[in-house]
C-alpha positions in Angstrom: -1.0 -6.3 -27.2 0.2 -8.1 -24.1 0.3 -5.9 -21.0 3.7 -5.7 -19.3 3.9 -5.5 -15.6 6.7 -4.6 -13.1 6.2 -5.9 -9.6 7.9 -4.0 -6.8 7.7 -5.4 -3.3 10.3 -6.3 -0.7 8.8 -9.7 0.0 10.1 -12.3 -2.5 7.4 -14.8 -1.7 4.7 -12.2 -2.4 6.4 -11.2 -5.7 6.6 -14.8 -6.8 3.0 -15.6 -6.0 1.8 -12.4 -7.7 3.9 -13.1 -10.8 2.4 -16.5 -11.1 -1.1 -15.1 -10.9 -0.5 -12.4 -13.5 1.1 -14.8 -16.0 -1.8 -17.2 -15.6 -4.0 -14.3 -16.6 -2.0 -13.7 -19.8 0.0 -10.7 -18.5 3.7 -10.4 -18.9 5.8 -9.9 -15.8 8.6 -7.9 -17.3 10.7 -7.3 -14.1 10.6 -7.5 -10.4 12.1 -5.1 -7.8 12.7 -5.3 -4.0 13.4 -1.6 -3.4 12.3 1.8 -4.7 15.7 2.3 -6.4 15.4 -1.1 -8.2 11.8 -0.1 -9.3 13.2 3.1 -10.8 15.7 1.1 -12.8 13.2 -1.6 -13.8 10.7 1.0 -15.1 13.4 2.8 -17.1 14.1 -0.6 -18.9 10.4 -1.3 -19.5 8.7 1.9 -20.8 4.9 1.7 -21.0 4.7 -1.0 -18.2 2.2 -1.0 -15.4 4.1 -0.8 -12.1 2.5 -2.6 -9.1 4.3 -0.8 -6.3 4.1 -1.7 -2.6 3.5 1.4 -0.5 5.9 0.3 2.3 9.2 -0.2 0.4 12.4 -0.3 2.4 15.3 2.0 2.0 15.4 5.7 1.1 12.4 5.5 -1.3 9.1 4.1 -0.2 6.2 3.5 -2.6 5.0 7.1 -2.5 8.4 8.7 -2.8 9.2 6.3 -5.7 5.9 7.3 -7.5 6.7 11.0 -7.0 10.2 10.5 -8.4 8.8 8.7 -11.5 6.4 11.6 -12.0 9.3 14.1 -11.8 11.4 12.1 -14.3 8.4 11.9 -16.7 8.7 8.1 -17.1 6.3 6.3 -19.4 4.8 4.2 -16.6 1.4 3.7 -15.0 1.6 3.2 -11.2 -0.8 1.2 -9.1 0.0 1.5 -5.4 -0.5 -1.8 -3.5 -1.2 -1.3 0.2 -1.7 -3.5 3.2 -4.2 -1.0 4.6 -7.5 0.4 3.3 -6.5 3.9 4.3 -8.0 7.2 3.1 -4.8 9.2 3.8 -2.7 6.7 2.0 -5.1 6.7 -1.0 -4.9 10.5 -1.3 -1.2 10.6 -0.8 -0.9 8.1 -3.7 -3.1 10.3 -5.9 -1.0 13.3 -5.0 2.2 11.4 -5.8 0.9 10.6 -9.3 -0.4 7.0 -9.0 -3.1 5.9 -11.4 -4.4 3.2 -9.1 -4.6 2.1 -5.5 -5.6 -1.4 -4.3 -5.4 -3.3 -1.1 -3.2 -6.4 -0.8 -6.2 -8.5 0.3 -8.2 -7.5 -2.7 -9.9 -10.2 -4.8 -7.5 -11.3 -7.6 -10.2 -10.4 -10.2 -10.2 -6.9 -8.8 -6.4 -6.6 -9.2 -6.5 -7.9 -12.7 -9.3 -5.6 -13.6 -7.4 -2.6 -12.1 -4.3 -3.5 -14.2 -6.4 -3.6 -17.4 -8.1 -0.3 -16.6 -4.8 1.5 -15.8 -3.0 0.0 -18.9 -5.8 1.3 -21.0 -5.4 4.9 -19.7 -8.0 4.8 -17.0 -7.8 4.9 -13.2 -8.5 2.2 -10.6 -8.9 3.2 -7.0 -10.4 0.2 -5.2 -11.5 -0.3 -1.6 -14.0 1.3 0.8 -11.9 4.5 1.1 -12.9 5.5 -2.4 -16.5 6.0 -1.3 -15.6 9.5 -0.1 -14.2 10.5 -3.6 -17.7 11.4 -4.8 -17.6 14.4 -2.5 -14.2 15.5 -3.7 -10.8 15.6 -2.0 -11.3 19.1 -0.7 -14.5 18.2 1.0 -12.8 15.5 3.0 -10.4 17.9 4.7 -7.3 15.9 3.5 -3.9 17.2 4.5 -1.1 16.1 2.2 1.6 14.4 4.1 -0.6 13.3 7.0 -0.3 9.6 6.2 3.5 9.9 6.0 3.7 11.8 9.2 1.8 9.1 11.1 3.7 6.3 9.4 7.1 7.8 10.3 5.9 8.8 13.7 7.1 12.4 13.4 6.0 14.6 16.2 4.5 18.1 15.7 7.7 19.6 17.2 9.9 17.5 14.8 7.8 18.8 11.9 8.4 22.3 13.1 12.1 21.8 13.2 12.2 20.0 9.8 10.4 23.0 8.2 12.9 25.4 9.7 15.8 23.3 8.4 14.6 24.4 5.0 15.4 28.0 5.9 18.9 29.6 6.4 18.5 29.4 10.2 21.3 27.9 12.2 20.5 25.4 15.0 20.9 28.2 17.6 18.5 30.4 15.7 16.0 27.6 15.4 16.3 27.1 19.1 15.6 30.7 19.8 12.7 30.8 17.4 11.0 27.8 19.1 12.1 28.8 22.7 14.1 25.7 23.0 17.7 24.9 24.0 20.2 24.3 21.1 20.8 20.8 22.5 17.1 20.0 22.3 17.0 21.2 18.7 20.0 19.0 17.9 18.2 16.0 19.5 15.2 16.7 17.3 17.4 16.9 14.2 19.0 13.6 15.1 15.6 12.0 15.5 14.4 13.5 12.2 17.4 12.1 10.3 16.8 8.6 11.8 13.1 8.6 11.0 13.6 9.9 7.4 16.6 7.6 6.8 18.8 10.6 5.8 22.3 11.7 6.9 22.4 15.5 6.2 20.3 18.6 6.5 20.0 18.9 2.7 18.8 15.3 2.4 16.3 15.9 5.2 14.9 18.9 3.3 14.6 17.1 0.0 12.9 14.1 1.7 10.6 16.6 3.5 9.5 18.2 0.2 9.0 14.8 -1.4 6.7 13.7 1.5 4.8 17.0 1.5 6.1 18.0 5.0 7.7 21.1 3.5 6.3 23.3 0.8 8.3 23.3 -2.4 8.5 27.1 -2.1 10.2 27.1 1.3 13.2 29.3 1.6 
């Protein structure tokens, strides 16, 4: 049976080159997507496909958030995260989100093709030097879920504190009192959080914070 692949990356030239490579190897490129939302639609139309998903997608859903959303929906799809960096934190964030594979963009073509076949067959494929630490287990590596996203989005420790308190019933004034800050300072932090997370409301910020593991799903 021919393996169907969906390519999700915001660079059209990269998608075109990758599609040509995959088709030359006998794989079927069933669809292409430029955003996380488009990837969600493409996967829904192509159940059972392998999704090659760029970790740095533009818009409200990056690669990790898109993977987590697919996991929540229960889609019949096997995700391979494609990243421009051989990064341990990104690797473990991908695993947490539900990816079945992780490979660097500069990987050898044969490694990518092999990963697609492994994942399509029900296995896992986590390439790159970062996987050397997997033998010791995730716990032994002192990995903190959300650390990669925090660094990528450039959220400060204070902004993380404010974001977590946004998930409580506290008002801005109460948050300010709790953190020994002025209400104006808290409002400035909230504005910065909205900008960095690409959201427009408190509820959207909380949902995004949960998706990115900044906020525990049990916060109240």
